[in-house]
C-alpha positions as CSV (number, residue, x, y, z in Angstrom):
1,M,19.5,-78.4,-4.5
2,G,20.1,-75.4,-6.8
3,V,19.2,-74.5,-10.4
4,R,20.8,-76.6,-13.2
5,P,23.9,-74.7,-14.4
6,N,24.1,-73.6,-18.1
7,S,20.4,-73.8,-18.5
8,R,19.0,-71.9,-21.5
9,V,15.7,-69.9,-20.9
10,L,13.6,-67.9,-23.4
11,I,11.6,-64.9,-22.1
12,V,8.7,-63.8,-24.3
13,D,6.8,-60.6,-23.5
14,D,5.8,-57.6,-25.7
15,M,6.7,-55.1,-23.0
16,R,10.4,-54.3,-22.7
17,V,10.2,-53.6,-19.0
18,N,8.8,-57.0,-18.2
19,R,11.5,-58.7,-20.3
20,M,14.1,-56.6,-18.4
21,I,12.8,-57.5,-15.0
22,L,12.4,-61.2,-15.7
23,S,15.9,-61.3,-17.2
24,S,17.2,-59.7,-14.0
25,L,15.5,-62.2,-11.8
26,L,16.9,-65.1,-13.8
27,S,20.3,-63.5,-13.7
28,S,20.2,-63.4,-9.9
29,N,19.7,-67.2,-10.1
30,G,22.7,-67.5,-12.4
31,I,20.8,-67.9,-15.7
32,T,21.3,-65.8,-18.8
33,A,18.1,-65.6,-20.9
34,D,17.3,-65.0,-24.6
35,L,14.5,-62.4,-25.1
36,A,11.6,-62.2,-27.6
37,G,9.1,-59.4,-28.0
38,G,6.2,-61.5,-29.4
39,G,4.8,-64.9,-30.4
40,A,6.2,-64.9,-33.9
41,E,9.7,-64.1,-32.7
42,C,9.4,-66.8,-30.0
43,V,8.5,-69.4,-32.6
44,E,11.4,-68.4,-34.8
45,L,13.9,-68.6,-32.0
46,C,12.6,-72.0,-30.9
47,R,13.1,-73.3,-34.4
48,K,16.7,-72.2,-34.4
49,N,17.6,-73.0,-30.7
50,R,16.9,-75.5,-28.0
51,Y,15.7,-74.2,-24.6
52,D,15.3,-75.8,-21.2
53,L,12.4,-73.5,-20.2
54,I,10.2,-70.9,-21.9
55,L,8.5,-68.1,-20.0
56,L,5.6,-67.0,-22.3
57,D,3.4,-64.0,-21.9
58,H,-0.3,-64.7,-22.5
59,R,-1.5,-61.4,-24.0
60,M,0.6,-60.1,-26.9
61,P,-0.4,-58.0,-30.0
62,D,0.8,-60.3,-32.8
63,Q,-0.5,-63.6,-31.4
64,D,-1.5,-64.6,-27.9
65,G,0.3,-67.1,-25.7
66,I,-2.1,-70.0,-26.4
67,D,-1.7,-69.7,-30.2
68,T,2.1,-69.5,-29.7
69,L,2.1,-72.5,-27.4
70,A,0.3,-74.6,-30.0
71,Q,3.0,-73.8,-32.5
72,L,5.8,-74.6,-30.0
73,K,4.2,-77.9,-29.2
74,E,4.4,-78.9,-32.9
75,I,8.1,-78.0,-32.9
76,F,8.8,-80.0,-29.7
77,K,6.8,-83.0,-31.1
78,E,8.9,-83.0,-34.2
79,R,12.1,-83.1,-32.1
80,G,10.8,-85.6,-29.5
81,E,11.1,-83.0,-26.8
82,D,8.9,-82.0,-23.9
83,I,10.0,-78.4,-22.9
84,P,8.2,-76.8,-20.0
85,V,6.4,-73.6,-21.0
86,V,5.3,-71.3,-18.2
87,C,2.6,-68.7,-18.8
88,H,3.0,-65.3,-17.2
89,T,-0.1,-63.2,-16.9
90,T,-2.0,-60.6,-14.9
91,D,-5.1,-62.9,-14.9
92,Y,-4.9,-64.2,-11.4
93,A,-8.4,-65.7,-11.2
94,Q,-8.2,-69.4,-10.4
95,K,-10.5,-70.3,-13.3
96,N,-8.1,-68.6,-15.7
97,I,-5.1,-70.4,-14.2
98,S,-6.9,-73.7,-14.7
99,L,-7.6,-72.8,-18.3
100,Y,-4.0,-72.0,-19.0
101,K,-2.9,-75.3,-17.6
102,A,-5.6,-77.1,-19.5
103,A,-4.3,-75.4,-22.7
104,G,-0.9,-77.1,-22.1
105,F,1.1,-74.6,-20.0
106,S,3.3,-76.3,-17.4
107,D,2.7,-73.6,-14.8
108,V,1.6,-70.0,-14.3
109,L,3.4,-66.9,-13.0
110,I,1.2,-64.0,-12.0
111,K,2.4,-60.5,-12.8
112,P,3.7,-58.5,-11.2
113,I,6.2,-61.3,-10.8
114,D,7.2,-62.4,-7.3
115,P,10.9,-63.2,-7.2
116,R,10.2,-66.1,-4.9
117,E,7.8,-67.5,-7.5
118,V,10.5,-67.3,-10.2
119,T,12.9,-69.2,-7.9
120,R,10.1,-71.8,-7.4
121,I,9.7,-72.2,-11.1
122,L,13.4,-72.6,-11.7
123,M,13.8,-75.1,-8.9
124,T,10.8,-77.1,-10.2
125,Y,11.7,-77.2,-13.9
126,L,15.5,-76.7,-13.8
127,P,16.6,-78.7,-10.8
128,E,20.1,-80.2,-10.2
129,G,23.5,-78.6,-9.8
130,K,24.6,-75.9,-7.4
131,N,23.8,-72.3,-7.5
132,K,24.3,-69.4,-5.1
133,A,21.9,-69.5,-2.1
134,I,18.9,-67.3,-2.4
135,D,17.6,-65.7,0.9
136,S,13.9,-66.1,0.4
137,S,12.9,-65.8,4.1
138,D,10.5,-63.0,5.0
139,E,13.1,-61.5,7.3
140,G,15.8,-61.5,4.7
141,E,13.5,-60.1,2.0
142,N,12.2,-57.4,4.2
143,S,15.7,-56.3,5.2
144,R,16.8,-56.3,1.5
145,H,13.7,-54.4,0.4
146,Q,14.3,-51.7,3.1
147,K,17.9,-51.2,1.9
148,E,16.6,-50.9,-1.7
149,L,13.9,-48.4,-0.6
150,D,16.6,-46.2,1.0
151,R,18.4,-46.0,-2.4
152,L,15.4,-44.3,-4.0
153,P,15.6,-40.5,-4.4
154,G,14.1,-38.5,-1.5
155,W,11.4,-36.8,-3.6
156,L,10.1,-40.3,-4.6
157,R,10.0,-41.5,-1.0
158,E,8.1,-38.4,-0.1
159,L,5.6,-38.9,-2.9
160,S,4.8,-42.4,-1.6
161,E,3.5,-40.8,1.7
162,R,0.8,-38.9,-0.1
163,E,-2.8,-40.1,0.0
164,G,-5.2,-40.3,-2.8
165,P,-5.7,-42.2,-6.1
166,S,-2.3,-41.4,-7.5
167,C,-0.3,-42.8,-4.6
168,L,2.6,-45.3,-5.1
169,D,3.4,-48.4,-3.0
170,L,7.2,-48.3,-3.3
171,L,7.9,-51.5,-1.4
172,A,5.5,-53.4,-3.7
173,G,7.3,-51.9,-6.7
174,I,10.7,-52.9,-5.4
175,D,9.4,-56.3,-4.6
176,N,8.1,-56.7,-8.2
177,C,11.3,-55.3,-9.8
178,D,13.8,-56.8,-7.5
179,S,15.9,-53.7,-7.0
180,A,15.8,-49.9,-6.7
181,E,17.6,-49.5,-10.0
182,F,15.2,-51.7,-12.0
183,Y,12.2,-50.1,-10.2
184,L,13.4,-46.6,-11.3
185,D,13.8,-47.9,-14.9
186,A,10.2,-49.4,-14.7
187,L,8.8,-46.1,-13.3
188,S,10.6,-44.2,-16.1
189,V,9.0,-46.4,-18.7
190,F,5.6,-46.1,-17.0
191,A,5.8,-42.3,-16.8
192,S,7.1,-41.7,-20.3
193,S,4.3,-43.8,-21.9
194,I,1.4,-42.1,-20.0
195,T,0.5,-39.5,-22.7
196,E,0.5,-42.0,-25.6
197,R,-1.3,-44.8,-23.7
198,A,-4.0,-42.6,-22.2
199,A,-4.7,-41.2,-25.7
200,G,-4.8,-44.7,-27.1
201,I,-7.4,-45.8,-24.5
202,E,-9.5,-42.7,-25.4
203,D,-9.3,-43.4,-29.1
204,A,-10.4,-47.1,-28.6
205,L,-13.3,-45.9,-26.5
206,K,-14.5,-43.4,-29.1
207,S,-14.2,-45.9,-31.9
208,G,-16.1,-48.6,-30.0
209,D,-13.4,-51.1,-30.6
210,K,-13.8,-53.3,-27.6
211,R,-10.9,-55.7,-28.4
212,L,-8.5,-52.8,-28.9
213,F,-9.8,-51.1,-25.7
214,L,-9.2,-54.2,-23.6
215,K,-5.7,-54.7,-25.1
216,R,-4.6,-51.2,-24.3
217,L,-6.3,-51.3,-20.8
218,H,-4.5,-54.5,-20.1
219,A,-1.1,-53.0,-20.8
220,V,-1.8,-50.1,-18.4
221,K,-3.0,-52.5,-15.7
222,S,0.1,-54.6,-16.1
223,M,2.4,-51.6,-15.8
224,A,0.4,-50.1,-12.9
225,R,0.7,-53.3,-10.8
226,L,4.4,-53.5,-11.6
227,V,5.2,-50.1,-10.3
228,G,2.9,-50.2,-7.3
229,A,0.2,-47.9,-8.6
230,E,-2.5,-49.9,-6.8
231,R,-5.5,-47.6,-7.3
232,L,-4.8,-47.3,-11.1
233,S,-4.6,-51.1,-11.3
234,E,-7.9,-51.5,-9.4
235,L,-9.6,-49.0,-11.7
236,A,-8.3,-51.0,-14.7
237,D,-9.7,-54.2,-13.2
238,I,-13.1,-52.6,-12.8
239,L,-13.1,-51.3,-16.4
240,E,-12.1,-54.7,-17.8
241,E,-15.0,-56.4,-16.0
242,E,-17.5,-53.7,-17.1
243,S,-16.3,-53.9,-20.7
244,Q,-16.5,-57.7,-20.8
245,E,-20.0,-57.6,-19.2
246,G,-21.2,-54.9,-21.7
247,T,-21.7,-52.3,-18.9
248,D,-21.3,-48.6,-19.7
249,T,-17.7,-47.8,-19.0
250,A,-17.7,-44.0,-19.6
251,S,-17.7,-42.9,-16.0
252,D,-15.0,-45.3,-14.7
253,A,-12.9,-44.7,-17.8
254,G,-12.9,-41.0,-16.9
255,K,-11.7,-41.8,-13.4
256,L,-9.0,-44.1,-14.7
257,L,-7.7,-41.5,-17.2
258,D,-7.7,-38.8,-14.6
259,C,-5.8,-41.0,-12.2
260,Y,-3.4,-42.1,-14.8
261,R,-2.5,-38.6,-16.0
262,E,-1.9,-37.4,-12.5
263,Y,1.3,-39.6,-12.5
264,L,2.7,-37.6,-15.4
265,A,3.2,-34.5,-13.3
266,L,4.2,-36.4,-10.1
267,L,6.9,-38.3,-11.9
268,T,8.3,-35.4,-13.9
269,P,11.8,-35.8,-12.4
270,L,12.0,-39.2,-14.1
271,T,10.7,-38.1,-17.5
272,A,13.0,-35.0,-17.4
273,G,15.9,-37.3,-16.9
274,N,17.2,-35.9,-13.7
275,D,17.4,-36.8,-10.0
276,R,17.7,-40.5,-10.5
């Protein structure tokens, strides 16, 4: 059984690159999606349109996913509808997944998004009809990923072989982004935002604004996981935990910012707009 044809899906995420990748994954399953950059826009679109499935980010600057979900439930109740809303988040702890489901989400997608998990969600909530076959076997996926890896520029493949905190897992990045083309786009967004985002984290630390610090740190962690910057993602995890527990974050914040800024020089060919 395939995915229901002509299904209408809404993707909600404040990060453009996440919207782009989810849209690509849906497209590979034969689905065209509408896109929203925040909770308020999502609610507005749902008042105007009817969707078969909504993929809703949890952490967004205007209003979070749970607040947005509550408003959507009111709209659906007025219409007598029961539309599945799937939360996508970097919070992979089982206790948090349980909380999201208890809040009313139908399911949870963990970022970086696994294409096979997207297919599972679509087959679960949009069954029926016929769609092109998706090769989700490990052998088929490994072969496809290797072909996509070979499409990356040589300097980037060489960079992946280096050791140290600023290494990149290119296969993980391709797996998360679904293709070499989208991975390069994601890397470009990641690299071009380093200066601004690093400064934003420093400013939040200096001001003592814990909520702002965690929001900005979360954005960096999400992008790091997406592009395969594993050590940077791990450092962000450590900092999140320290901040939430009230532990001194100064030392590990310095490590994270040093690691983060190293990528700016390493990925210069992307930010300079050449050798793509």
